[in-house]
N, C-alpha and C positions, 0 to 999 in steps of 0.2 A: 504494500499499499504505500509505503513512503517514497519507493521508487517512482510510482505512478504519480505522486503529489510532485515530486523534484521535475520530473519530465514535463508536466504540465506547466510548472512555474518557467521553466527554461522556455518553451514554447510562447508562454504568454511575453516573457522579456524579449525575445528574439523579433516576434512580431510588432511589439511596441518601438524598439530599437529602429525597426526598418520603416517605420512611419514617421520617423524624425528626420526627413530628407527636405531640403529646400537649397535654394541659392546661398542662403547663409551657412549651410552645413556643407555643401560638396565642394571640394577643391576647385581652384581656378583651373580651366580646361575642362570642366565637366558639367553636368546639369542633373537635375533631379526627373528621373522618368517613373510612369507609373504603369504597370499592368497587373501583375498578380499582387505586387508590393512596390512600394516606393523604394527607390535605391538609386546611388548616384552612377552615372555612366560617362564614358568619355564624349566629348563632342565630335560631331561627325568629321572624319578624314576624307581625302579624296577617294571618291565612288562608294562611300558608306551610304547606307539609307539615312534620311534626316527628316525632321520636322522643319517647316519654316518658323522663324523666329517669332511671329505673331501668333502662332498656333499653341502657345502655351496657356495654361489656366491662368486665373487670376493670382493664383498663389504662386505662380512661376514655374510649376511643374509641366513636363511633357509627356506625352502618351507615347509609348514604345520608343521613340528615339529622340536623342538630341538634335537641336539644330546644328549647322556646320560651324567649325572653327573660323575665326577670324580670316578673311580673304576668300573664303570660299562660298558657293550658295547652292540651294537645292534647284533641281531642275529635272524634267524628264523623268525618267525610269528610276532617278536615285531620290526621288521624293518619297519619303516614307508615309505621310499622311495624306 
């Protein structure tokens, strides 16, 4: 029973920590993306899937993909959303 409680506690702690994601938490060169959970992901590089910078939510999070790094832009098939 104690093992079960410890496992539940660890799962709750991990999911709570994963939700603490945003531009103020992610390092430079990354953004906060959301799909199953929120987590920091590197900005899009050349030929990566990406989101347009204006596709972020009000809280600054993006769905599935970050925008491209400075000097690059999303276009054509590279557009993630």
